[in-house]
C-alpha positions as CSV (number, residue, x, y, z in Angstrom):
1,M,-5.2,-1.6,-18.0
2,L,-6.9,1.3,-16.2
3,E,-10.4,2.0,-17.5
4,V,-9.8,5.7,-18.2
5,K,-13.3,6.5,-19.4
6,T,-14.7,5.9,-15.9
7,V,-12.4,8.3,-14.1
8,G,-11.1,10.5,-16.9
9,V,-12.7,13.6,-15.5
10,F,-10.1,13.6,-12.7
11,L,-7.1,12.9,-14.9
12,E,-5.0,15.2,-17.1
13,E,-2.7,14.4,-19.9
14,P,0.4,13.7,-17.7
15,H,-1.7,11.2,-15.6
16,L,-2.9,9.5,-18.8
17,A,0.7,9.1,-20.0
18,V,1.7,7.6,-16.6
19,A,-1.3,5.2,-16.8
20,A,-0.3,4.1,-20.3
21,S,3.3,3.6,-19.2
22,A,2.3,1.6,-16.1
23,G,-0.1,-0.5,-18.2
24,R,2.5,-1.4,-20.7
25,F,5.0,-2.3,-18.0
26,A,2.4,-4.5,-16.3
27,A,1.5,-6.3,-19.6
28,E,5.0,-6.7,-20.9
29,R,7.1,-7.3,-17.7
30,L,4.9,-8.4,-14.9
31,A,2.8,-10.8,-17.0
32,A,6.0,-12.9,-17.6
33,L,6.7,-13.3,-13.9
34,P,5.6,-16.5,-12.3
35,V,3.2,-16.1,-9.4
36,A,5.0,-16.6,-6.1
37,E,3.6,-19.8,-4.6
38,D,5.0,-19.4,-1.1
39,D,6.7,-16.9,1.2
40,G,10.2,-17.8,0.2
41,A,9.4,-17.2,-3.5
42,A,7.7,-13.9,-2.6
43,R,10.7,-12.7,-0.7
44,R,13.1,-13.6,-3.6
45,Q,10.8,-12.0,-6.2
46,A,10.2,-8.8,-4.2
47,R,13.8,-7.6,-4.9
48,E,13.5,-8.6,-8.6
49,V,10.3,-6.7,-8.9
50,L,11.7,-3.6,-7.3
51,A,14.6,-3.6,-9.8
52,L,12.1,-3.8,-12.6
53,L,10.0,-1.0,-11.2
54,G,13.2,1.1,-10.9
55,E,14.2,0.4,-14.5
56,A,10.8,1.4,-15.7
57,G,11.0,4.7,-13.9
58,L,7.9,4.0,-11.8
59,C,9.6,4.3,-8.4
60,R,10.4,7.9,-9.4
61,F,6.8,8.8,-8.7
62,V,7.1,8.2,-5.0
63,V,9.9,10.8,-4.6
64,P,10.0,14.6,-5.2
65,A,11.9,15.8,-8.3
66,A,14.6,17.4,-6.1
67,H,15.8,14.0,-5.1
68,G,15.4,12.0,-8.3
69,G,11.7,11.9,-8.6
70,A,9.4,12.4,-11.6
71,R,7.4,15.4,-10.4
72,E,8.1,18.4,-8.2
73,R,6.1,16.7,-5.5
74,V,4.6,13.3,-5.0
75,D,1.3,13.2,-7.0
76,S,-1.6,11.1,-5.6
77,L,-3.3,10.7,-9.0
78,S,-0.1,9.3,-10.6
79,L,0.3,6.9,-7.7
80,C,-3.3,5.7,-8.1
81,V,-3.0,5.0,-11.8
82,I,0.2,3.1,-11.2
83,R,-1.1,1.1,-8.4
84,E,-4.3,0.2,-10.2
85,N,-2.3,-1.1,-13.2
86,L,0.2,-3.0,-11.1
87,A,-2.5,-4.6,-8.9
88,Q,-4.4,-5.9,-12.0
89,A,-1.3,-7.8,-13.0
90,S,0.5,-8.7,-9.8
91,P,-0.6,-7.9,-6.2
92,L,3.0,-8.6,-5.1
93,A,4.3,-5.9,-7.5
94,D,1.7,-3.5,-6.2
95,A,2.8,-4.2,-2.7
96,V,6.5,-3.6,-3.5
97,F,5.6,-0.3,-5.1
98,A,3.3,0.7,-2.3
99,L,6.0,0.1,0.3
100,Q,8.4,2.4,-1.6
101,G,5.9,5.1,-1.1
102,L,4.9,4.3,2.5
103,G,8.4,4.0,3.8
104,S,9.8,7.1,2.0
105,M,6.8,9.5,2.4
106,P,7.8,10.5,6.0
107,I,11.3,11.3,4.7
108,A,9.8,13.5,2.0
109,L,7.5,15.2,4.4
110,A,9.8,15.8,7.4
111,G,13.3,14.8,6.5
112,T,16.3,17.1,6.6
113,D,18.2,17.8,3.4
114,E,20.8,15.3,4.6
115,Q,18.3,12.6,5.3
116,K,16.5,13.1,1.9
117,E,19.8,13.0,0.0
118,R,20.9,9.8,1.7
119,W,17.8,7.8,1.1
120,L,15.5,9.2,-1.5
121,P,17.6,8.9,-4.7
122,G,18.0,5.2,-4.0
123,V,14.2,4.8,-3.5
124,A,13.6,6.6,-6.8
125,S,16.0,4.3,-8.7
126,G,14.7,1.1,-7.1
127,E,18.0,0.4,-5.5
128,T,16.9,1.2,-1.9
129,M,14.0,-0.8,-0.4
130,T,12.0,0.8,2.4
131,A,9.8,-0.5,5.2
132,F,7.2,1.2,7.4
133,A,7.7,-0.1,10.9
134,M,4.7,1.0,13.0
135,T,2.6,-2.1,13.8
136,E,3.3,-4.1,17.0
137,P,1.6,-7.0,18.8
138,A,-0.2,-4.6,21.1
139,A,-0.5,-1.6,18.7
140,G,-2.4,-2.0,15.5
141,S,-5.3,0.4,14.9
142,D,-4.4,2.0,18.3
143,V,-1.0,3.5,17.3
144,R,-0.6,5.3,20.6
145,A,-0.3,1.9,22.2
146,I,3.2,1.5,20.7
147,E,5.6,-0.2,23.2
148,T,8.8,0.1,21.4
149,V,10.8,2.7,23.4
150,A,13.5,5.2,22.3
151,R,15.6,6.1,25.3
152,R,17.7,9.3,25.0
153,E,21.4,8.9,25.8
154,G,23.4,12.1,25.1
155,D,23.3,12.7,21.3
156,D,21.9,9.2,20.7
157,Y,18.7,7.2,21.1
158,V,18.6,3.6,22.1
159,L,15.6,1.6,20.7
160,D,14.2,-1.5,22.3
161,G,11.1,-3.3,21.2
162,R,9.6,-5.4,18.5
163,K,7.6,-4.7,15.3
164,W,5.5,-7.3,13.5
165,L,3.4,-7.6,10.4
166,I,6.0,-5.5,8.7
167,S,6.2,-5.7,4.9
168,N,9.8,-6.1,3.6
169,A,11.0,-7.2,7.0
170,G,14.4,-8.7,6.5
171,L,14.7,-7.2,3.0
172,A,14.5,-3.5,3.5
173,D,17.6,-1.2,3.5
174,V,15.9,1.3,5.8
175,Y,13.1,1.0,8.3
176,T,10.9,4.1,9.0
177,T,10.4,3.2,12.7
178,F,7.9,4.7,15.2
179,A,8.8,4.5,18.9
180,A,7.7,6.1,22.2
181,V,10.3,8.4,23.6
182,D,11.1,7.4,27.2
183,S,11.1,10.6,29.3
184,A,12.9,10.8,32.6
185,D,10.3,13.0,34.2
186,G,7.5,10.4,33.7
187,R,5.5,12.5,31.2
188,D,3.4,10.9,28.6
189,K,5.7,9.3,26.1
190,P,5.6,11.2,22.7
191,I,5.9,9.1,19.6
192,A,8.9,9.9,17.4
193,C,9.9,8.6,14.0
194,F,13.4,7.3,13.2
195,L,15.2,6.1,10.1
196,V,17.0,2.9,11.1
197,A,19.4,1.4,8.5
198,A,19.2,-2.4,8.1
199,E,22.9,-2.8,9.0
200,N,22.4,-0.8,12.3
201,P,23.7,-2.9,15.2
202,G,20.9,-3.9,17.5
203,L,18.3,-4.4,14.7
204,R,17.6,-7.9,13.7
205,F,15.1,-9.8,11.5
206,A,13.2,-12.2,13.8
207,G,11.7,-14.3,11.0
208,P,8.9,-14.3,8.4
209,Q,5.2,-14.2,9.1
210,I,3.2,-16.2,6.6
211,L,0.1,-14.6,5.0
212,S,-2.5,-16.5,3.1
213,A,-1.2,-14.7,-0.1
214,P,2.6,-14.9,-0.5
215,H,4.0,-11.6,0.7
216,P,7.4,-10.6,2.3
217,L,6.1,-10.0,5.8
218,G,7.9,-10.5,9.1
219,E,9.0,-9.4,12.5
220,I,11.9,-7.2,13.5
221,V,13.4,-6.7,16.9
222,F,15.3,-3.7,18.4
223,E,17.8,-4.7,21.2
224,D,19.9,-1.8,22.4
225,C,19.7,-0.4,18.9
226,R,21.6,2.9,19.0
227,V,20.9,5.6,16.4
228,G,22.1,9.2,16.3
229,A,19.7,12.1,16.8
230,S,20.3,12.7,13.2
231,A,18.2,9.6,12.4
232,R,15.1,11.2,13.9
233,L,12.5,12.6,11.5
234,G,11.1,15.9,12.9
235,D,10.8,16.6,16.6
236,E,10.3,14.1,19.3
237,D,6.6,14.7,19.5
238,E,5.9,14.7,15.8
239,G,6.0,11.0,15.0
240,F,2.3,10.3,15.5
241,K,1.2,13.2,13.3
242,L,3.8,12.3,10.7
243,G,2.5,8.7,10.5
244,M,-1.1,9.8,10.2
245,R,-0.2,12.4,7.5
246,T,1.6,9.6,5.6
247,L,-1.4,7.2,5.8
248,D,-3.8,10.0,4.9
249,R,-1.8,10.9,1.8
250,L,-1.5,7.3,0.6
251,R,-4.9,5.8,1.6
252,A,-6.5,6.6,-1.7
253,T,-3.8,4.5,-3.4
254,V,-4.8,1.5,-1.4
255,A,-8.3,2.0,-2.9
256,A,-6.8,2.2,-6.3
257,A,-5.0,-1.1,-5.8
258,A,-8.3,-2.7,-4.7
259,C,-9.9,-1.4,-7.9
260,G,-7.2,-3.0,-9.9
261,M,-7.7,-6.4,-8.3
262,A,-11.4,-6.2,-8.7
263,S,-11.0,-5.2,-12.3
264,R,-8.9,-8.2,-13.0
265,A,-11.4,-10.5,-11.3
266,L,-14.3,-9.0,-13.3
267,D,-12.3,-9.5,-16.6
268,E,-11.7,-13.1,-15.7
269,A,-15.3,-13.7,-14.8
270,L,-16.6,-12.1,-18.0
271,A,-14.2,-14.2,-20.1
272,H,-15.2,-17.4,-18.3
273,A,-19.0,-16.6,-18.5
274,K,-18.7,-16.1,-22.3
275,E,-16.7,-19.3,-22.9
276,R,-18.1,-21.8,-20.4
277,R,-21.1,-23.7,-21.5
278,Q,-23.5,-25.5,-19.2
279,F,-26.9,-27.1,-19.9
280,G,-26.4,-26.4,-23.6
281,R,-25.6,-22.6,-23.4
282,A,-23.0,-20.1,-22.3
283,L,-23.0,-19.1,-18.6
284,S,-23.4,-15.5,-19.8
285,E,-26.9,-16.3,-21.0
286,F,-28.1,-17.1,-17.5
287,Q,-29.9,-14.2,-15.9
288,L,-28.4,-14.9,-12.4
289,V,-24.9,-14.7,-13.9
290,Q,-25.8,-11.5,-15.7
291,Q,-27.0,-10.0,-12.5
292,K,-23.7,-10.8,-10.8
293,L,-21.7,-9.3,-13.6
294,A,-23.9,-6.2,-13.6
295,L,-23.6,-5.5,-9.9
296,M,-19.8,-6.3,-10.0
297,A,-19.3,-3.7,-12.8
298,T,-21.5,-1.1,-11.2
299,D,-19.9,-1.4,-7.7
300,L,-16.4,-1.2,-9.3
301,A,-17.3,1.9,-11.2
302,A,-18.6,3.6,-8.1
303,A,-15.5,2.6,-6.1
304,R,-13.3,4.0,-8.9
305,L,-15.0,7.3,-8.8
306,L,-14.6,7.6,-5.1
307,T,-11.0,6.6,-5.4
308,Y,-10.0,9.2,-8.0
309,R,-12.1,11.9,-6.4
310,A,-10.0,11.3,-3.2
311,A,-6.8,11.5,-5.2
312,W,-7.9,14.6,-6.9
313,E,-8.8,16.2,-3.5
314,A,-5.3,15.3,-2.3
315,E,-3.9,17.5,-5.0
316,N,-6.5,20.2,-5.3
317,G,-8.9,20.2,-2.2
318,D,-8.9,20.3,1.5
319,R,-11.1,17.2,2.3
320,V,-8.3,14.7,2.1
321,T,-9.1,12.8,5.3
322,L,-12.8,12.4,4.6
323,C,-12.5,11.5,0.9
324,S,-9.6,9.1,1.4
325,A,-11.4,7.2,4.2
326,M,-14.5,6.9,2.0
327,A,-12.5,5.7,-0.9
328,K,-10.6,3.1,1.0
329,L,-13.7,1.8,2.8
330,A,-15.7,1.6,-0.4
331,A,-13.0,0.3,-2.7
332,T,-11.6,-2.4,-0.5
333,E,-15.1,-3.7,0.6
334,T,-16.2,-3.6,-3.1
335,A,-13.1,-5.5,-4.2
336,Q,-13.7,-8.3,-1.7
337,R,-17.3,-8.7,-3.0
338,V,-16.4,-8.5,-6.6
339,I,-13.6,-11.1,-6.3
340,D,-15.8,-13.4,-4.2
341,Q,-18.5,-13.2,-7.0
342,A,-15.8,-13.9,-9.6
343,V,-14.9,-17.1,-7.7
344,Q,-18.5,-18.1,-7.7
345,I,-18.9,-17.6,-11.4
346,L,-15.8,-19.6,-12.2
347,G,-16.9,-22.4,-9.9
348,G,-14.3,-25.1,-9.3
349,R,-11.7,-23.2,-11.4
350,G,-12.0,-20.2,-9.1
351,V,-10.7,-22.1,-6.1
352,L,-7.7,-23.8,-7.8
353,A,-4.6,-22.3,-6.3
354,S,-3.1,-21.8,-9.7
355,H,-5.9,-19.6,-11.0
356,P,-5.5,-15.8,-10.9
357,V,-8.9,-15.3,-9.2
358,D,-7.9,-17.6,-6.3
359,H,-4.7,-15.6,-5.9
360,L,-6.7,-12.4,-5.9
361,Y,-9.2,-13.8,-3.4
362,R,-6.3,-14.4,-1.0
363,A,-4.5,-11.1,-1.8
364,V,-7.4,-8.7,-1.5
365,R,-8.3,-9.7,2.1
366,A,-5.4,-7.8,3.7
367,L,-6.5,-4.5,2.0
368,R,-9.5,-4.2,4.3
369,I,-7.1,-4.3,7.3
370,Y,-3.8,-2.5,6.5
371,E,-3.4,1.3,6.6
372,G,-6.6,1.5,8.6
373,T,-9.2,-1.2,8.9
374,S,-12.7,-0.7,7.4
375,E,-14.0,-0.1,10.9
376,I,-11.5,2.6,11.5
377,Q,-12.4,4.3,8.2
378,Q,-16.1,4.4,9.3
379,L,-15.0,6.1,12.6
380,V,-12.9,8.6,10.7
381,I,-15.8,9.3,8.3
382,A,-18.3,9.8,11.1
383,R,-15.8,12.0,13.0
384,E,-15.2,14.2,10.0
385,L,-18.9,14.6,9.2
386,L,-19.8,15.5,12.8
387,A,-16.9,18.0,13.0
388,E,-18.3,19.7,9.9
389,R,-21.6,20.2,11.7
390,G,-19.8,21.9,14.6
């Protein structure tokens, strides 16, 4: 459960209530779920987990109240306390929850009333699964390199291209899709955002992509995929900005998930160090082990403070980009170190595929890459600092 005393200065009573609810859900419902051992199991379990999240009312926090959500607007602090609790118990459950927010945030930010009413109530209830289709083989950190094209034909757009490394590919009910609009006059192609329903002709699931940690990841292909202009979010040239706003708003929640994974690893390491005896005494009595534990706990506390400061700024301040980049960089890099040290303390047990720490070791690695790599976060931080100095 979230260690409130470290970050309580940023949380008010409603956030504490959400944290308690998410913690109980994680302990009572997620703890009973078997760990998905392969991609097929992860894909089957993702829908089951989404239904559980919906029943618990947690998906309501990714949607504004006007369309079935829990709060008047999506609240970063609530998302952070939920993700930290979920990630401690199940990285897969955290990913499922995160994608509900990532796929629906552009709708909440730029959707028409009709678009919001069609999709957001189902997202809030856990009945509609979303996906965020931005990444391509040639377009990762360089979003403007997107090659998927949207060609205007009368009142419609025809999409052609492929997206890969897409979470919930083949499972989602709607794909929030970014494509370059093909202009007849040869101008630079603006990036637009479209809502493409899973059953839309011309959209197909091209197959899974296997991660080191089981996760419903895969590739989708658009082939003469026709959508009405009513499927576009915002204007033709607003897709890039909309995608960046979405990532900016949710980046602190990635940091919260990293803190959750690191917290679970630290707990496992502490329990093992106290119970495991070598050379006639507990591991916890060895100074080198104590040093590891001390640094793990200190680094985690610092990452948590940066994370919840960023979430607080998202609700109350104007330094969202800088704070969220710092939080994601610090928390994901810290989580990788903490979990690695936990494996070291557990020794052979830590590399058994059945052990929670081994699963965390595989699951945490992707957090340093998705929604902006650690290197990109450093560039963002430097850019923001330099801009402040004029």
